[in-house]
C-alpha positions in Angstrom: 22.0 -29.0 23.2 21.8 -26.6 26.1 23.4 -27.2 29.5 20.1 -28.2 31.2 19.3 -30.7 28.5 22.8 -32.1 28.8 22.5 -32.4 32.5 19.1 -34.1 32.3 20.2 -36.5 29.6 23.3 -37.5 31.6 21.2 -38.1 34.6 18.8 -40.3 32.6 21.7 -42.2 31.0 23.2 -43.0 34.4 19.9 -44.2 35.9 19.4 -47.3 33.8 16.2 -48.2 35.8 14.5 -45.4 33.9 15.5 -46.7 30.4 12.1 -47.7 28.9 13.6 -50.5 26.8 16.3 -51.6 29.2 19.0 -52.9 28.4 18.7 -50.9 25.2 18.6 -47.1 24.9 17.6 -45.4 21.6 19.7 -42.4 20.5 19.2 -39.9 17.7 21.4 -37.5 15.8 19.4 -34.7 14.1 20.6 -32.9 11.0 19.9 -29.4 9.7 17.1 -30.9 7.5 14.1 -31.4 9.7 13.2 -34.8 8.2 16.7 -36.3 8.2 18.3 -38.0 11.2 20.5 -40.9 12.2 19.3 -43.5 14.8 21.2 -45.8 17.0 21.1 -48.1 20.0 23.2 -48.2 23.2 23.3 -51.5 25.2 23.8 -51.0 28.9 26.4 -53.8 29.0 28.5 -52.0 26.4 28.7 -48.8 28.4 31.6 -49.5 30.7 34.4 -47.3 32.1 32.6 -44.2 30.7 32.9 -45.4 27.1 29.8 -45.4 24.9 29.1 -47.7 21.9 26.3 -46.8 19.5 25.0 -49.4 17.2 23.8 -47.7 14.0 20.5 -49.5 13.9 16.8 -49.0 14.8 15.8 -50.1 18.2 12.9 -52.1 16.7 15.2 -54.3 14.7 15.9 -57.8 16.0 18.6 -57.8 18.6 21.0 -59.9 16.6 20.7 -57.5 13.7 21.4 -54.5 16.0 24.5 -56.3 17.2 25.8 -56.7 13.6 25.2 -53.1 12.7 28.1 -50.6 12.3 29.2 -49.1 15.5 30.5 -45.7 16.8 32.6 -45.5 19.9 32.9 -42.5 22.2 35.2 -42.0 25.1 32.5 -40.4 27.2 28.9 -39.3 27.2 30.1 -35.7 26.7 31.9 -36.7 23.5 28.8 -38.4 22.3 26.7 -35.3 23.0 29.4 -33.0 21.4 29.1 -35.0 18.2 25.4 -34.4 18.0 23.9 -37.6 19.4 21.2 -37.4 22.1 18.9 -39.8 23.9 15.7 -40.3 21.9 
């Protein structure tokens, strides 16, 4: 991800009023293969003190299923971006 994209995605993440499916935000991690990717969901209430929690689930799954999905935790939005995740 280039610096402008990183800046834009950070600004979007911080402005929760712009999240189209608030309080949920879909994220994606693309792979080298064009048709392979991982998806996840961030809940606004789980993003506190700069930490990010990604639930490894599809945003269209029922909320209770998303909450039971495996999770990934990141210490910051930059750590999340550095690991290849981005806002979808």
